[in-house]
C-alpha positions in Angstrom: -14.7 -26.7 -32.9 -13.2 -28.0 -29.7 -9.8 -26.3 -30.4 -11.7 -22.9 -31.1 -13.5 -23.3 -27.7 -10.2 -24.0 -25.9 -8.7 -20.9 -27.3 -11.7 -18.7 -26.5 -11.6 -20.2 -23.0 -7.9 -19.5 -22.6 -8.4 -15.9 -23.9 -11.1 -15.3 -21.4 -8.9 -16.5 -18.5 -6.1 -14.4 -19.7 -8.4 -11.3 -19.8 -9.7 -12.1 -16.4 -6.2 -12.1 -14.9 -5.4 -8.8 -16.8 -8.5 -7.2 -15.3 -7.0 -8.0 -11.8 -3.6 -6.6 -12.6 -3.6 -2.8 -12.5 -2.3 -0.8 -15.5 -0.3 1.3 -12.9 1.0 0.7 -9.4 3.6 2.5 -7.4 4.0 3.0 -3.8 6.7 4.2 -1.3 6.9 4.5 2.4 9.9 5.6 4.4 11.4 7.4 7.3 14.0 10.2 6.9 16.7 8.4 8.8 15.9 4.8 8.1 14.4 2.4 5.5 12.5 3.6 2.3 10.5 0.9 0.6 9.3 1.3 -3.0 7.4 -0.7 -5.4 6.8 -0.1 -9.1 4.9 -2.2 -11.6 6.6 -2.8 -14.8 5.7 -5.4 -17.4 3.3 -7.3 -14.9 6.3 -7.5 -12.4 6.8 -5.6 -9.3 10.3 -3.9 -8.7 10.6 -3.8 -4.9 13.5 -1.8 -3.3 14.5 -1.4 0.3 16.9 1.6 0.6 18.5 3.1 3.7 20.7 6.2 4.0 23.8 4.0 3.9 22.8 1.5 1.1 20.7 1.5 -1.9 20.7 -2.0 -3.5 19.1 -2.7 -6.9 15.4 -3.7 -7.0 14.1 -7.2 -6.4 11.7 -8.6 -9.0 8.5 -9.9 -7.5 5.9 -11.7 -9.8 2.6 -12.0 -7.9 0.3 -14.9 -8.8 -3.2 -14.4 -10.1 -4.6 -15.0 -6.7 -2.3 -12.4 -5.1 -3.5 -9.8 -7.6 -7.1 -10.8 -6.9 -6.6 -10.6 -3.2 -4.8 -7.2 -3.5 -7.8 -5.7 -5.6 -10.4 -7.1 -3.1 -8.3 -5.5 -0.3 -8.2 -2.1 -1.9 -12.0 -2.3 -2.5 -12.5 -3.3 1.2 -10.4 -0.6 2.8 -11.8 1.4 0.7 -8.8 3.3 -0.6 -11.0 4.9 -3.5 -12.3 7.6 -1.0 -8.8 8.7 -0.1 -7.6 12.3 -0.8 -4.7 13.2 -2.9 -2.7 14.6 0.1 -2.5 14.0 3.8 -0.5 16.6 5.7 -0.7 17.2 9.5 -1.9 20.5 10.9 0.9 20.4 13.4 4.5 21.0 12.4 6.6 17.7 12.4 10.2 17.9 11.4 10.7 14.1 10.7 8.8 11.0 10.5 7.2 8.9 7.8 6.4 9.9 4.2 4.3 7.8 1.9 2.8 7.6 -1.5 0.4 5.3 -3.3 -0.9 5.3 -6.9 -2.8 2.6 -8.6 -4.9 2.5 -11.8 -7.3 -0.2 -13.0 -9.7 0.1 -15.9 -12.6 1.1 -13.6 -10.9 3.1 -10.8 -7.7 5.0 -10.0 -6.1 6.7 -7.1 -3.0 8.8 -6.3 -2.6 9.7 -2.7 0.3 10.4 -0.3 1.3 12.2 2.8 3.7 12.8 5.6 3.1 12.0 9.2 -0.6 11.8 8.5 -2.9 9.0 7.2 -6.4 8.5 6.0 -9.0 6.8 8.2 -11.6 4.3 7.0 -13.7 7.1 5.4 -10.8 8.9 3.8 -10.6 11.7 6.4 -7.4 12.9 8.0 -6.5 10.6 11.0 -4.6 11.6 14.1 -1.2 13.2 13.4 1.7 10.7 13.3 -0.6 7.7 14.1 -1.2 5.1 11.5 -4.8 4.4 11.1 -6.3 0.9 10.8 -7.1 1.8 7.2 -3.5 2.6 6.4 -2.4 -0.6 8.2 -4.6 -2.5 6.0 -3.0 -1.1 2.9 0.5 -1.8 4.1 -0.6 -5.4 4.9 -2.2 -5.8 1.4 1.1 -4.6 -0.2 3.2 -6.9 1.9 0.9 -9.7 0.9 1.1 -8.7 -2.8 5.1 -8.8 -2.2 4.9 -12.3 -0.8 5.9 -11.1 2.7 8.5 -8.5 2.0 8.5 -5.5 4.4 6.4 -2.3 3.3 5.7 -0.3 6.5 7.3 2.6 8.4 10.5 1.5 9.9 9.5 3.0 13.2 6.4 0.6 13.1 8.1 -2.4 11.6 9.4 -3.5 15.0 5.9 -3.8 16.1 3.8 -4.7 13.1 0.1 -4.0 13.4 -2.8 -5.9 11.9 -6.1 -4.5 11.2 -7.8 -6.0 14.2 -5.2 -4.8 16.6 -5.5 -1.6 18.6 -3.3 1.3 17.3 -1.0 2.8 20.0 0.8 6.1 19.7 4.6 5.9 19.5 6.6 7.3 22.3 6.9 11.0 22.9 3.7 12.0 21.2 0.6 13.4 22.9 -2.6 11.5 22.4 -6.3 12.4 22.1 -9.3 10.2 21.9 -10.2 9.2 18.4 -12.2 6.8 16.5 -10.6 5.3 13.5 -13.0 2.9 11.8 
């Protein structure tokens, strides 16, 4: 009887972990003239790549802990990414800049979203052109946490990493307007 209870408990713990690991996860973010970061979930492991126009080394394998997976899911629910649109494109013409994609699937929810020079705000609406929104910064931070601290944000922004509680400032040479992000 004791052995049976132990096996049932171990199976329940394994199912709990599997519930936190998505069945699908892929993401990328990059700048046309600089780094492009990608992650892809394969067999419970993340394949992480950091490519530049001059080099494209093979992927690094990252194995998140059960707690990292739980934290990642809580972050996604808290952003909330589930209200994001499939595509985010600026209304103004931008010739270069940052492109991104994010796709995740759990048993109870899934999302595929992406954009170029345009990011979702806290309600899933289109944010200001070329300015990362607080909601998007939270996604970048959640992915970096899942990766154990590896970089996953626009190269233009990597020099000045933002956190969700910091003010978002425009990059040089872009006009600004007043806006409310969250």
